[in-house]
Backbone as numpy.savetxt, mean C-alpha at the origin, in Angstrom:
# Nx Ny Nz CAx CAy CAz Cx Cy Cz
25.77 -4.37 -8.46 25.06 -3.78 -7.34 23.57 -4.04 -7.50
22.96 -4.38 -6.41 21.53 -4.70 -6.43 20.72 -3.48 -6.01
19.63 -3.23 -6.71 18.74 -2.12 -6.39 17.59 -2.66 -5.53
17.61 -2.34 -4.24 16.60 -2.83 -3.30 15.47 -1.84 -3.10
15.48 -0.72 -3.77 14.44 0.29 -3.63 13.04 -0.22 -3.91
12.81 -0.86 -5.07 11.46 -1.36 -5.36 10.98 -2.41 -4.37
11.88 -3.27 -3.91 11.49 -4.33 -2.96 11.07 -3.72 -1.63
11.85 -2.79 -1.12 11.55 -2.18 0.18 10.29 -1.33 0.10
10.16 -0.52 -0.94 8.97 0.33 -1.09 7.71 -0.51 -1.22
7.74 -1.56 -2.03 6.57 -2.41 -2.21 6.20 -3.14 -0.92
7.19 -3.61 -0.17 6.91 -4.31 1.09 6.29 -3.38 2.12
6.85 -2.19 2.26 6.32 -1.22 3.24 4.89 -0.80 2.86
4.67 -0.51 1.58 3.32 -0.13 1.16 2.33 -1.27 1.34
2.74 -2.51 1.06 1.85 -3.65 1.23 1.43 -3.80 2.68
2.37 -3.67 3.60 2.04 -3.80 5.02 1.16 -2.65 5.48
1.48 -1.43 5.09 0.70 -0.27 5.54 -0.69 -0.20 4.91
-0.82 -0.69 3.69 -2.11 -0.58 3.00 -2.93 -1.86 3.03
-2.60 -2.79 3.91 -3.43 -3.98 4.06 -4.78 -3.55 4.62
-5.90 -3.87 3.94 -7.21 -3.41 4.40 -7.51 -3.90 5.81
-7.88 -2.97 6.68 -8.25 -3.30 8.04 -7.12 -3.20 9.04
-5.87 -3.15 8.60 -4.76 -3.07 9.54 -4.68 -1.68 10.16
-4.43 -0.66 9.37 -4.45 0.71 9.86 -5.80 1.38 9.62
-6.31 1.21 8.41 -7.61 1.78 8.08 -8.26 0.92 7.00
-9.56 1.10 6.85 -10.30 0.39 5.80 -11.15 1.41 5.06
-10.99 1.45 3.74 -11.68 2.41 2.91 -12.27 1.68 1.72
-13.50 1.56 1.46 -14.66 1.91 2.27 -14.93 0.84 3.33
-15.44 1.27 4.45 -15.74 0.35 5.54 -17.16 -0.20 5.39
-17.52 -1.08 6.28 -18.86 -1.69 6.17 -19.96 -0.74 6.61
-19.72 0.03 7.68 -20.76 0.92 8.16 -20.49 2.38 7.90
-19.24 2.75 7.65 -18.85 4.13 7.44 -17.98 4.23 6.19
-17.53 5.43 5.94 -16.64 5.61 4.79 -15.25 5.08 5.14
-14.75 5.43 6.34 -13.42 5.00 6.78 -13.53 4.48 8.21
-12.92 3.34 8.48 -12.78 2.82 9.84 -11.31 2.56 10.09
-10.88 2.75 11.32 -9.48 2.58 11.68 -9.30 1.37 12.58
-8.39 0.47 12.21 -8.00 -0.65 13.03 -9.10 -1.66 13.32
-9.98 -1.92 12.38 -11.07 -2.85 12.66 -10.73 -4.30 12.32
-9.59 -4.55 11.61 -9.12 -5.89 11.27 -10.15 -6.71 10.49
-10.95 -6.05 9.68 -11.89 -6.72 8.79 -11.66 -6.21 7.38
-12.22 -6.91 6.41 -12.05 -6.49 5.02 -13.29 -6.84 4.21
-13.37 -6.30 3.04 -14.47 -6.59 2.11 -13.90 -6.53 0.70
-14.61 -7.08 -0.27 -14.10 -7.02 -1.65 -13.92 -5.59 -2.16
-14.80 -4.69 -1.77 -14.67 -3.29 -2.21 -13.42 -2.65 -1.62
-13.13 -2.92 -0.35 -11.95 -2.33 0.26 -10.67 -2.93 -0.29
-10.70 -4.21 -0.65 -9.53 -4.83 -1.30 -9.25 -4.13 -2.62
-10.27 -3.87 -3.39 -10.11 -3.18 -4.68 -9.57 -1.76 -4.50
-10.16 -1.01 -3.57 -9.73 0.37 -3.33 -8.28 0.41 -2.83
-7.94 -0.46 -1.89 -6.58 -0.48 -1.35 -5.57 -0.92 -2.41
-5.95 -1.81 -3.32 -5.01 -2.22 -4.37 -4.78 -1.08 -5.36
-5.80 -0.29 -5.67 -5.63 0.87 -6.54 -4.72 1.90 -5.87
-4.92 2.15 -4.58 -4.05 3.08 -3.84 -2.62 2.56 -3.81
-2.44 1.25 -3.58 -1.12 0.63 -3.53 -0.37 0.83 -4.85
-1.00 0.48 -5.96 -0.33 0.59 -7.25 -0.09 2.04 -7.63
-0.99 2.93 -7.26 -0.77 4.36 -7.53 0.44 4.90 -6.79
0.53 4.60 -5.49 1.68 5.05 -4.71 2.97 4.37 -5.16
2.89 3.10 -5.53 4.07 2.38 -6.00 4.61 3.01 -7.28
3.74 3.36 -8.20 4.16 4.00 -9.44 4.77 5.38 -9.15
4.17 6.12 -8.24 4.71 7.44 -7.89 6.12 7.30 -7.31
6.30 6.39 -6.36 7.61 6.25 -5.72 8.66 5.68 -6.66
8.30 4.72 -7.50 9.31 4.05 -8.31 9.60 4.74 -9.65
8.57 5.27 -10.29 8.78 5.85 -11.60 8.92 7.37 -11.53
7.98 8.04 -10.85 8.01 9.49 -10.83 9.15 10.04 -9.97
9.32 9.50 -8.77 10.38 9.97 -7.88 11.68 9.24 -8.15
11.61 7.95 -8.43 12.80 7.16 -8.75 13.60 6.79 -7.52
12.99 6.13 -6.56 13.67 5.71 -5.34 14.59 4.52 -5.66
15.86 4.66 -5.32 16.85 3.59 -5.53 17.65 3.41 -4.26
17.82 2.17 -3.84 18.66 1.81 -2.69 19.61 0.74 -3.18
20.89 1.09 -3.28 21.88 0.15 -3.79 22.66 -0.49 -2.66
23.00 -1.76 -2.81 23.83 -2.47 -1.84 25.06 -3.02 -2.56
26.06 -3.28 -1.80 27.23 -3.94 -2.36 28.30 -2.97 -2.64
């Protein structure tokens, strides 16, 4: 049986936490901007830290598993 939990969780978080898609933290002129479709090196760093933090919480602390087969 294949465990698809990590693949699905990582894909969803990657799409939702892409800088500039839903929000950008930190933004160029403000702290947070929503839907501006732009990015900066600082926001890439912040979003990657948030991504890995949430990924660790979902996969290790909560233990999300989705089995197929």
